[in-house]
DSSP file (Angstrom, degrees, kcal/mol; ACC not computed):
  #  RESIDUE AA STRUCTURE BP1 BP2  ACC     N-H-->O    O-->H-N    N-H-->O    O-->H-N    TCO  KAPPA ALPHA  PHI   PSI    X-CA   Y-CA   Z-CA
    1    1 A M              0   0    0      0, 0.0     2,-0.1     0, 0.0     0, 0.0   0.000 360.0 360.0 360.0 135.3  102.8   97.8   79.2
    2    2 A H     >  -     0   0    0      1,-0.1     4,-1.7     0, 0.0     3,-0.5  -0.435 360.0 -97.8 -98.5 173.3  102.9   94.3   80.6
    3    3 A L  H  > S+     0   0    0      1,-0.2     4,-1.5     2,-0.2    -1,-0.1   0.839 117.4  58.8 -58.4 -39.4  101.3   92.7   83.6
    4    4 A R  H  > S+     0   0    0      1,-0.2     4,-0.6     2,-0.2     3,-0.3   0.919 107.9  46.1 -59.6 -43.9  104.3   93.1   85.9
    5    5 A A  H  4 S+     0   0    0     -3,-0.5     3,-0.4     1,-0.2    -1,-0.2   0.875 114.7  47.1 -67.0 -37.0  104.3   96.9   85.5
    6    6 A L  H  X S+     0   0    0     -4,-1.7     4,-2.3     1,-0.2     5,-0.3   0.654  92.1  80.0 -81.1 -14.3  100.5   97.2   86.0
    7    7 A S  H  X S+     0   0    0     -4,-1.5     4,-1.9    -3,-0.3    -1,-0.2   0.873  91.3  51.7 -62.6 -36.4  100.4   95.0   89.1
    8    8 A L  H  X S+     0   0    0     -4,-0.6     4,-2.1    -3,-0.4    -1,-0.2   0.974 114.1  38.9 -67.5 -55.3  101.6   97.8   91.4
    9    9 A P  H  > S+     0   0    0      0, 0.0     4,-2.5     0, 0.0    -2,-0.2   0.880 117.0  51.6 -65.0 -34.1   99.1  100.5   90.4
   10   10 A L  H  X S+     0   0    0     -4,-2.3     4,-2.1     2,-0.2    -2,-0.2   0.864 109.1  50.4 -70.0 -34.3   96.2   98.0   90.1
   11   11 A T  H  X S+     0   0    0     -4,-1.9     4,-2.1    -5,-0.3    -1,-0.2   0.913 111.6  48.4 -65.4 -42.8   96.9   96.7   93.6
   12   12 A I  H  X S+     0   0    0     -4,-2.1     4,-2.4     1,-0.2    -2,-0.2   0.922 111.7  49.3 -63.1 -44.4   96.9  100.2   94.9
   13   13 A L  H  X S+     0   0    0     -4,-2.5     4,-2.3     1,-0.2    -1,-0.2   0.889 109.4  52.3 -62.9 -39.1   93.7  101.0   93.2
   14   14 A A  H  X S+     0   0    0     -4,-2.1     4,-2.4     2,-0.2    -1,-0.2   0.904 109.9  48.7 -63.8 -40.8   92.1   97.8   94.5
   15   15 A A  H  X S+     0   0    0     -4,-2.1     4,-2.0     2,-0.2    -2,-0.2   0.907 110.4  50.9 -65.3 -41.0   93.1   98.8   98.1
   16   16 A M  H  <>S+     0   0    0     -4,-2.4     5,-3.1     1,-0.2     6,-0.6   0.897 111.3  48.2 -63.1 -39.2   91.7  102.2   97.6
   17   17 A E  H ><5S+     0   0    0     -4,-2.3     3,-1.3     3,-0.2    -2,-0.2   0.917 109.7  52.4 -66.3 -42.4   88.4  100.7   96.4
   18   18 A R  H 3<5S+     0   0    0     -4,-2.4    -2,-0.2     1,-0.3    -1,-0.2   0.866 112.0  45.6 -61.6 -37.3   88.3   98.3   99.3
   19   19 A F  T 3<5S-     0   0    0     -4,-2.0    -1,-0.3    -5,-0.1    -2,-0.2   0.306 116.8-112.0 -92.2   9.5   88.7  101.2  101.8
   20   20 A G  T < 5S+     0   0    0     -3,-1.3     4,-0.3    -4,-0.1    -3,-0.2   0.777  77.5 129.4  72.7  27.6   86.2  103.4  100.1
   21   21 A L     >< +     0   0    0     -5,-3.1     4,-0.7    -6,-0.2     3,-0.2   0.554  46.5  86.4 -91.8  -8.0   88.6  106.0   98.9
   22   22 A F  H >> S+     0   0    0     -6,-0.6     3,-1.5     1,-0.2     4,-0.6   0.930  83.2  54.5 -59.6 -48.9   87.5  106.1   95.2
   23   23 A P  H >4 S+     0   0    0      0, 0.0     3,-0.9     0, 0.0     4,-0.4   0.867 104.1  54.3 -58.3 -36.9   84.7  108.6   95.6
   24   24 A S  H 34 S+     0   0    0     -4,-0.3    -2,-0.2     1,-0.2    -3,-0.1   0.691 116.7  37.7 -72.4 -15.4   86.9  111.3   97.2
   25   25 A Y  H << S+     0   0    0     -3,-1.5    38,-2.5    -4,-0.7    39,-0.4   0.301  99.8  76.8-114.1   7.4   89.3  111.1   94.2
   26   26 A S  S << S+     0   0    0     -3,-0.9    -2,-0.1    -4,-0.6    -1,-0.1   0.554  70.6  90.2 -95.2  -8.4   86.9  110.6   91.4
   27   27 A N    >   -     0   0    0     -4,-0.4     3,-1.3     3,-0.2    -1,-0.1  -0.787  52.2-170.7 -95.0 106.2   85.6  114.2   91.1
   28   28 A P  T 3  S+     0   0    0      0, 0.0    -1,-0.2     0, 0.0    -2,-0.0   0.684  84.1  67.0 -68.8 -15.5   87.7  116.2   88.6
   29   29 A A  T 3  S+     0   0    0      1,-0.3    34,-0.1    -3,-0.1    -2,-0.0   0.687 106.5  40.9 -76.7 -17.3   86.0  119.4   89.7
   30   30 A A  S <  S-     0   0    0     -3,-1.3    -1,-0.3     2,-0.0    -3,-0.2  -0.597  86.8-166.6-127.2  70.6   87.6  119.1   93.2
   31   31 A P        -     0   0    0      0, 0.0     2,-0.3     0, 0.0    33,-0.2  -0.249   7.9-177.3 -65.5 145.5   91.2  118.0   92.5
   32   32 A K  E     -a   64   0A   0     31,-3.0    33,-3.6    -7,-0.1    34,-0.8  -0.894  28.1-110.0-134.2 162.5   93.3  116.7   95.4
   33   33 A D  E     -a   66   0A   0     -2,-0.3     2,-0.4    32,-0.2    34,-0.2  -0.741  28.8-157.0 -89.2 146.2   96.8  115.5   96.0
   34   34 A L  E     -a   67   0A   0     32,-2.6    34,-3.3    -2,-0.3     2,-0.5  -0.995   4.4-165.2-127.0 127.5   97.3  111.8   96.7
   35   35 A T  E     -ab  68 126A   0     90,-3.2    92,-2.1    -2,-0.4     2,-0.5  -0.954   4.7-172.9-114.5 128.4  100.3  110.5   98.5
   36   36 A I  E     -ab  69 127A   0     32,-2.8    34,-2.9    -2,-0.5     2,-0.4  -0.984   9.5-153.8-123.3 125.7  101.1  106.8   98.5
   37   37 A H  E     -ab  70 128A   0     90,-2.8    92,-3.3    -2,-0.5    34,-0.2  -0.832   4.9-167.6 -97.6 134.8  103.9  105.3  100.6
   38   38 A I  E >   -a   71   0A   0     32,-3.3    34,-1.7    -2,-0.4     3,-1.0  -0.816  12.2-162.4-121.8  89.1  105.5  102.0   99.4
   39   39 A P  E 3  S+a   72   0A   0      0, 0.0    34,-0.2     0, 0.0    68,-0.1  -0.417  73.3  22.6 -71.2 146.5  107.6  100.6  102.3
   40   40 A G  T 3  S+     0   0    0     32,-1.7    33,-0.3     1,-0.2    31,-0.1   0.701  86.9 165.2  74.3  19.8  110.3   98.1  101.4
   41   41 A A    <   -     0   0    0     31,-1.6    34,-0.7    -3,-1.0     2,-0.3  -0.275  19.3-157.3 -69.2 154.7  110.5   99.2   97.8
   42   42 A S  B   > -e   75   0B   0      1,-0.1     5,-2.2    32,-0.1     6,-0.3  -0.926  26.3-126.8-130.5 157.6  113.4   98.2   95.6
   43   43 A M  I   >S+     0   0    0     32,-1.5     5,-1.5    -2,-0.3    33,-0.1   0.834 108.7  56.9 -67.4 -32.9  114.9   99.6   92.4
   44   44 A D  I   5S+     0   0    0     31,-0.2    -1,-0.2     3,-0.1    32,-0.0   0.775 125.0   8.2 -74.9 -27.2  114.5   96.3   90.7
   45   45 A Y  I  >>S+     0   0    0     -3,-0.2     4,-2.7     3,-0.1     5,-1.0   0.718 129.3  35.1-117.8 -72.2  110.8   95.9   91.1
   46   46 A E  I  >5S+     0   0    0      3,-0.2     4,-0.7     1,-0.2     5,-0.3   0.890 129.6  33.0 -59.3 -41.7  108.7   98.8   92.4
   47   47 A F  I  ><S+     0   0    0     -5,-2.2     4,-1.7     3,-0.2     5,-0.3   0.960 124.5  41.4 -78.7 -52.0  110.8  101.5   90.8
   48   48 A A  H  4<S+     0   0    0     -5,-1.5     4,-0.2    -6,-0.3    -2,-0.2   0.916 129.3  27.4 -64.1 -44.4  111.9   99.7   87.6
   49   49 A A  H  <5S+     0   0    0     -4,-2.7     4,-0.3     1,-0.1    -3,-0.2   0.796 132.1  31.1 -89.4 -28.9  108.5   98.0   86.8
   50   50 A G  H  X<S+     0   0    0     -5,-1.0     4,-1.6    -4,-0.7    -3,-0.2   0.673  89.8  85.3-108.9 -16.8  106.1  100.4   88.5
   51   51 A A  T  < S+     0   0    0     -4,-1.7     3,-0.3    -5,-0.3     4,-0.2   0.906 101.7  35.8 -58.5 -46.7  107.3  104.0   88.4
   52   52 A M  T >4 S+     0   0    0     -5,-0.3     3,-1.3    -4,-0.2    -1,-0.2   0.878 115.8  55.4 -73.0 -37.1  106.0  104.8   84.9
   53   53 A A  G >4 S+     0   0    0     -4,-0.3     3,-2.2     1,-0.3     4,-0.3   0.683  85.7  82.1 -71.1 -16.8  102.9  102.7   85.3
   54   54 A L  G >< S+     0   0    0     -4,-1.6     3,-1.5     1,-0.3     4,-0.5   0.717  74.3  74.9 -63.1 -17.9  101.9  104.5   88.5
   55   55 A E  G X> S+     0   0    0     -3,-1.3     4,-1.3     1,-0.3     3,-0.9   0.770  77.7  76.7 -62.9 -23.3  100.4  107.2   86.2
   56   56 A E  H <> S+     0   0    0     -3,-2.2     4,-1.7     1,-0.3    -1,-0.3   0.818  83.6  64.9 -56.4 -30.1   97.6  104.8   85.6
   57   57 A I  H <> S+     0   0    0     -3,-1.5     4,-1.7    -4,-0.3    -1,-0.3   0.913 101.2  49.0 -59.1 -42.2   96.3  105.7   89.0
   58   58 A M  H <4 S+     0   0    0     -3,-0.9     6,-0.2    -4,-0.5    -1,-0.2   0.826 107.0  55.9 -67.8 -30.8   95.6  109.2   87.8
   59   59 A H  H  < S+     0   0    0     -4,-1.3    -1,-0.2     1,-0.2    -2,-0.2   0.837 112.7  41.3 -70.3 -31.7   93.8  107.9   84.7
   60   60 A Y  H  < S+     0   0    0     -4,-1.7    -2,-0.2     1,-0.2    -1,-0.2   0.733 119.0  47.2 -84.0 -24.6   91.4  105.9   86.9
   61   61 A L    ><  -     0   0    0     -4,-1.7     3,-1.9    -5,-0.2    -1,-0.2  -0.796  62.9-179.5-121.4  87.6   91.0  108.8   89.5
   62   62 A P  T 3  S+     0   0    0      0, 0.0   -36,-0.2     0, 0.0    -1,-0.1   0.625  77.1  69.2 -65.6 -11.7   90.4  112.0   87.6
   63   63 A G  T 3  S+     0   0    0    -38,-2.5   -31,-3.0   -32,-0.1     2,-0.7   0.461  73.9 102.1 -84.7   0.1   90.2  114.0   90.9
   64   64 A V  E <   +a   32   0A   0     -3,-1.9   -31,-0.2   -39,-0.4     3,-0.2  -0.760  41.5 173.4 -87.6 116.2   93.9  113.5   91.6
   65   65 A K  E    S+     0   0A   0    -33,-3.6    33,-2.2    -2,-0.7     2,-0.4   0.902  73.4  18.3 -85.3 -48.5   95.8  116.7   90.7
   66   66 A T  E     -ac  33  98A   0    -34,-0.8   -32,-2.6    31,-0.2     2,-0.7  -0.993  67.8-155.3-128.6 126.1   99.2  115.6   92.0
   67   67 A L  E     -ac  34  99A   0     31,-2.6    33,-3.1    -2,-0.4     2,-0.6  -0.901  12.4-168.7-101.4 114.7  100.3  112.0   92.6
   68   68 A N  E     -ac  35 100A   0    -34,-3.3   -32,-2.8    -2,-0.7     2,-0.5  -0.920   2.6-170.7-106.1 120.5  103.1  111.8   95.2
   69   69 A I  E     -ac  36 101A   0     31,-2.9    33,-3.4    -2,-0.6     2,-0.5  -0.946   5.4-164.8-113.5 129.4  104.8  108.4   95.5
   70   70 A L  E     -ac  37 102A   0    -34,-2.9   -32,-3.3    -2,-0.5     2,-0.6  -0.963   3.3-171.4-114.8 117.3  107.2  107.7   98.3
   71   71 A M  E     +ac  38 103A   0     31,-3.1    33,-2.0    -2,-0.5     2,-0.4  -0.941  10.7 179.5-110.1 115.8  109.4  104.6   97.8
   72   72 A V  E     +ac  39 104A   0    -34,-1.7   -32,-1.7    -2,-0.6   -31,-1.6  -0.961  21.5 108.0-122.2 129.4  111.4  103.7  101.0
   73   73 A G    >   -     0   0    0     31,-2.3     3,-1.7    -2,-0.4    34,-0.2  -0.808  69.5-106.9 170.7 152.0  113.7  100.8  101.4
   74   74 A P  T 3  S+     0   0    0      0, 0.0    31,-0.1     0, 0.0    33,-0.1   0.580 111.1  70.2 -67.2  -7.9  117.4   99.9  101.7
   75   75 A W  B 3  S+e   42   0B   0    -34,-0.7   -32,-1.5     2,-0.1   -31,-0.2   0.350  75.7 103.4 -92.1   6.2  117.2   98.4   98.2
   76   76 A M  S <  S-     0   0    0     -3,-1.7     2,-0.4   -34,-0.2     5,-0.1  -0.578  79.9-110.7 -83.7 152.9  116.9  101.9   96.6
   77   77 A E    >   -     0   0    0     -2,-0.2     3,-1.4     1,-0.1     4,-0.1  -0.704  14.8-140.8 -88.0 133.3  120.0  103.3   94.9
   78   78 A E  G >  S+     0   0    0     -2,-0.4     3,-1.2     1,-0.3    -1,-0.1   0.743  94.6  70.2 -64.3 -24.0  121.6  106.2   96.7
   79   79 A K  G 3  S+     0   0    0      1,-0.2    -1,-0.3    -3,-0.0    -2,-0.0   0.674 105.1  39.2 -71.8 -14.3  122.4  108.0   93.4
   80   80 A V  G <  S+     0   0    0     -3,-1.4    -1,-0.2     4,-0.0    23,-0.2   0.164  83.8 137.8-118.0  18.8  118.7  108.8   92.7
   81   81 A I    <   +     0   0    0     -3,-1.2     2,-0.2    21,-0.1    23,-0.2  -0.368  42.4  48.1 -70.5 142.8  117.5  109.6   96.3
   82   82 A G  E    S-D  103   0A   0     21,-1.8    21,-1.6    -2,-0.1     2,-0.4  -0.593  93.8 -51.1 120.6 178.6  115.2  112.5   96.7
   83   83 A A  E     +D  102   0A   0     19,-0.3     2,-0.3    -2,-0.2    19,-0.3  -0.741  53.4 177.0 -93.7 136.0  112.0  113.8   95.2
   84   84 A Q  E     -D  101   0A   0     17,-2.2    17,-2.5    -2,-0.4     2,-0.4  -0.989  28.1-124.7-137.6 146.6  111.8  114.2   91.4
   85   85 A S  E     -D  100   0A   0     -2,-0.3     2,-0.4    15,-0.2    15,-0.2  -0.741  27.3-157.5 -87.6 136.9  109.0  115.3   89.1
   86   86 A Y  E     -D   99   0A   0     13,-2.9    13,-0.6    -2,-0.4    -2,-0.0  -0.899  23.3-101.5-116.3 146.0  108.3  112.8   86.3
   87   87 A D        -     0   0    0     -2,-0.4     2,-0.2    11,-0.1    11,-0.1  -0.228  33.5-151.8 -60.8 151.2  106.6  113.5   83.0
   88   88 A T        -     0   0    0      1,-0.1    -1,-0.1     9,-0.1   -36,-0.0  -0.694  32.8 -80.9-113.1 172.8  103.0  112.7   82.5
   89   89 A C     >  -     0   0    0     -2,-0.2     4,-2.6     1,-0.1     3,-0.3  -0.345  51.2-101.8 -67.2 158.3  101.1  111.8   79.3
   90   90 A P  H  > S+     0   0    0      0, 0.0     4,-2.5     0, 0.0     5,-0.2   0.879 120.5  51.8 -53.8 -44.5  100.1  114.8   77.2
   91   91 A P  H  > S+     0   0    0      0, 0.0     4,-1.1     0, 0.0     6,-0.1   0.918 112.7  45.6 -61.3 -40.3   96.4  114.8   78.2
   92   92 A C  H  4>S+     0   0    0     -3,-0.3     5,-2.5     1,-0.2     3,-0.3   0.908 112.2  52.3 -66.2 -40.6   97.4  114.8   81.9
   93   93 A G  H ><5S+     0   0    0     -4,-2.6     3,-1.4     1,-0.2    -1,-0.2   0.889 106.0  53.3 -61.3 -40.2  100.0  117.5   81.3
   94   94 A Q  H 3<5S+     0   0    0     -4,-2.5    -1,-0.2     1,-0.3    -2,-0.2   0.791 107.1  52.5 -66.1 -27.3   97.4  119.7   79.6
   95   95 A L  T 3<5S-     0   0    0     -4,-1.1    -1,-0.3    -3,-0.3    -2,-0.2   0.437 118.5-113.3 -86.1  -0.1   95.2  119.4   82.7
   96   96 A G  T < 5 +     0   0    0     -3,-1.4    -3,-0.2    -4,-0.3     2,-0.2   0.711  62.1 155.9  77.0  20.2   98.1  120.5   84.9
   97   97 A R      < -     0   0    0     -5,-2.5     2,-0.3    -6,-0.1    -1,-0.2  -0.545  23.7-159.2 -81.8 147.9   98.4  117.1   86.6
   98   98 A K  E     -c   66   0A   0    -33,-2.2   -31,-2.6    -2,-0.2     2,-0.4  -0.908  14.2-155.8-129.7 153.9  101.8  116.1   88.2
   99   99 A R  E     -cD  67  86A   0    -13,-0.6   -13,-2.9    -2,-0.3     2,-0.4  -0.976  15.5-177.3-131.1 117.4  103.5  113.0   89.2
  100  100 A M  E     -cD  68  85A   0    -33,-3.1   -31,-2.9    -2,-0.4     2,-0.4  -0.932   5.7-168.6-116.0 137.0  106.2  113.1   91.9
  101  101 A I  E     -cD  69  84A   0    -17,-2.5   -17,-2.2    -2,-0.4     2,-0.4  -0.992   1.9-168.0-126.8 126.6  108.3  110.2   93.1
  102  102 A E  E     -cD  70  83A   0    -33,-3.4   -31,-3.1    -2,-0.4     2,-0.4  -0.943   6.4-162.7-113.8 134.4  110.5  110.4   96.2
  103  103 A L  E     +cD  71  82A   0    -21,-1.6   -21,-1.8    -2,-0.4     2,-0.3  -0.905   9.8 176.6-118.2 143.9  113.1  107.7   97.0
  104  104 A S  E     -c   72   0A   0    -33,-2.0   -31,-2.3    -2,-0.4   -28,-0.2  -0.996  27.7-150.5-145.1 143.0  114.8  106.9  100.3
  105  105 A T        +     0   0    0     -2,-0.3   -33,-0.1   -33,-0.2     3,-0.1   0.416  66.5 109.3 -90.1   0.8  117.3  104.2  101.3
  106  106 A L  S    S-     0   0    0      1,-0.1     2,-0.2   -33,-0.1    -2,-0.1  -0.287  81.6 -99.2 -72.3 159.4  116.1  104.3  104.9
  107  107 A Q    >>  -     0   0    0    -34,-0.2     3,-1.2     1,-0.1     4,-0.8  -0.552  37.7-117.5 -67.7 146.6  114.1  101.6  106.6
  108  108 A Y  G >4 S+     0   0    0      1,-0.3     3,-0.9     2,-0.2    -1,-0.1   0.869 114.6  58.1 -59.3 -37.1  110.4  102.6  106.6
  109  109 A E  G 34 S+     0   0    0      1,-0.2    -1,-0.3     3,-0.0    -3,-0.0   0.782 108.4  47.1 -62.8 -26.4  110.3  102.7  110.4
  110  110 A D  G <4 S+     0   0    0     -3,-1.2     2,-0.6     2,-0.0    -1,-0.2   0.564  90.4  96.2 -91.9  -9.9  113.2  105.2  110.3
  111  111 A Y    <<  +     0   0    0     -3,-0.9   -39,-0.0    -4,-0.8    -7,-0.0  -0.724  45.6 170.6 -86.4 119.2  111.6  107.5  107.7
  112  112 A R        -     0   0    0     -2,-0.6     6,-0.1     6,-0.1    -3,-0.0  -0.847  23.9-148.1-129.3  95.1  109.8  110.3  109.3
  113  113 A P    >   -     0   0    0      0, 0.0     3,-0.8     0, 0.0    -2,-0.0  -0.463  11.4-143.1 -64.2 128.2  108.7  112.9  106.7
  114  114 A P  T 3  S+     0   0    0      0, 0.0     0, 0.0     0, 0.0     0, 0.0   0.782  92.2  31.5 -67.5 -28.6  108.7  116.3  108.6
  115  115 A T  T 3  S+     0   0    0      2,-0.1     2,-0.3    -3,-0.0    -3,-0.0   0.233 102.3  90.2-116.5  15.2  105.7  117.9  107.0
  116  116 A R  S <  S-     0   0    0     -3,-0.8    10,-0.0     1,-0.1     0, 0.0  -0.711  75.1-105.7-111.0 162.3  103.4  114.9  106.3
  117  117 A R        -     0   0    0     -2,-0.3    -1,-0.1     1,-0.2    -2,-0.1  -0.162  64.4 -61.1 -69.3 173.2  100.8  113.1  108.2
  118  118 A H    >   -     0   0    0      1,-0.1     3,-1.6     2,-0.1    -1,-0.2  -0.410  55.7-127.4 -56.5 131.4  101.4  109.7  109.8
  119  119 A P  T 3  S+     0   0    0      0, 0.0   -82,-0.3     0, 0.0    -1,-0.1   0.611 101.7  56.3 -66.7 -13.4  102.2  107.5  106.8
  120  120 A I  T 3  S+     0   0    0      7,-0.1     2,-0.4     8,-0.0     8,-0.1   0.152  76.9 127.4-103.9  20.6   99.7  104.7  107.6
  121  121 A S    <   +     0   0    0     -3,-1.6     5,-0.4     1,-0.1    -4,-0.1  -0.643  31.2 176.5 -80.6 125.7   96.7  107.1  107.6
  122  122 A L  S    S+     0   0    0     -2,-0.4    -1,-0.1     1,-0.1     5,-0.1   0.432  74.2  72.2-100.1  -3.5   93.8  106.1  105.4
  123  123 A S  S    S+     0   0    0      2,-0.0    -1,-0.1     3,-0.0     4,-0.1   0.726 102.9  34.2 -85.3 -21.8   91.6  109.0  106.6
  124  124 A G  S    S-     0   0    0      2,-0.3     0, 0.0   -90,-0.0     0, 0.0   0.214 116.0 -64.2-104.2-133.9   93.6  111.7  104.8
  125  125 A S  S    S+     0   0    0    -91,-0.1   -90,-3.2     2,-0.0     2,-0.5   0.023  99.5  96.7-111.2  27.3   95.3  111.6  101.5
  126  126 A T  E     +b   35   0A   0     -5,-0.4     2,-0.4   -92,-0.2    -2,-0.3  -0.967  44.1 179.8-122.8 131.0   98.0  109.0  102.3
  127  127 A L  E     -b   36   0A   0    -92,-2.1   -90,-2.8    -2,-0.5     2,-0.5  -0.991  15.3-149.0-126.5 134.5   97.8  105.3  101.6
  128  128 A A  E     -b   37   0A   0     -2,-0.4     2,-0.5   -92,-0.2   -90,-0.2  -0.911   7.1-165.7-107.0 129.0  100.6  102.9  102.4
  129  129 A Y        -     0   0    0    -92,-3.3  -117,-0.1    -2,-0.5    -2,-0.0  -0.961   6.2-162.5-110.4 121.9  101.1   99.8  100.2
  130  130 A T        -     0   0    0     -2,-0.5     9,-0.2   -92,-0.2     3,-0.1  -0.913   9.4-147.7-110.0 112.4  103.3   97.2  101.8
  131  131 A P        -     0   0    0      0, 0.0   -90,-0.0     0, 0.0   -93,-0.0  -0.151  44.4 -63.2 -68.4 171.4  104.8   94.6   99.4
  132  132 A A        -     0   0    0      1,-0.1     6,-0.1     6,-0.1     5,-0.1  -0.223  60.5-110.6 -54.8 141.3  105.5   91.0  100.5
  133  133 A R    >   -     0   0    0      4,-1.0     3,-2.4    -3,-0.1    -1,-0.1  -0.479  23.2-116.6 -76.4 148.0  108.0   90.7  103.2
  134  134 A P  T 3  S+     0   0    0      0, 0.0    -1,-0.1     0, 0.0    -2,-0.1   0.807 113.7  55.2 -56.5 -32.4  111.4   89.2  102.4
  135  135 A N  T 3  S-     0   0    0      2,-0.1     3,-0.1     1,-0.1    -2,-0.0   0.412 119.3-108.2 -84.5   6.3  110.9   86.2  104.6
  136  136 A G  S <  S+     0   0    0     -3,-2.4     2,-0.4     1,-0.3    -1,-0.1   0.370  73.4 138.6  89.0  -5.1  107.6   85.3  102.9
  137  137 A V        -     0   0    0     -5,-0.1    -4,-1.0     1,-0.0    -1,-0.3  -0.623  38.3-155.4 -77.4 127.5  105.3   86.4  105.8
  138  138 A Q        -     0   0    0     -2,-0.4     2,-0.1    -6,-0.1    -6,-0.1  -0.721  17.7-110.2-101.4 152.0  102.3   88.2  104.5
  139  139 A R        -     0   0    0     -2,-0.3    -1,-0.1    -9,-0.2    -7,-0.0  -0.462  43.9 -95.6 -72.8 152.1  100.2   90.7  106.5
  140  140 A S        -     0   0    0      1,-0.1    -1,-0.1    -2,-0.1     0, 0.0  -0.458  26.7-132.4 -66.6 139.5   96.7   89.6  107.4
  141  141 A P              0   0    0      0, 0.0    -1,-0.1     0, 0.0    -2,-0.0   0.603 360.0 360.0 -72.9  -8.8   94.1   90.8  104.9
  142  142 A C              0   0    0      0, 0.0    -2,-0.0     0, 0.0    -3,-0.0   0.470 360.0 360.0 -99.1 360.0   91.8   92.1  107.7
């Protein structure tokens, strides 16, 4: 696996560490689901380079039972829209761990999952990762 593919899961893990979310997902005796939203995702980068590598998050966080990834953005292809289960490595499969990826072509502001918490919540099991904005403007790190 090359650096481009690993940059997405490693960035997510760094954000989780910064916000103190590691301890709640590190205990394999108390497995939890983890949902990560990726607004502005594209088929060419976040999906193509990162979809398979996102399993690395489960390898670093043994307390994650199901990893749910939501990629939302107008750059997704309509032919693959919806939630799909993706294979895991054999050790994760033997532990009953799952990886789900849901894709949507909507703008993130227009996406309102009916049964999920507010997507920018860091207090629950949802983390939002926002890639660089197309016009080059970055969010403030604080």
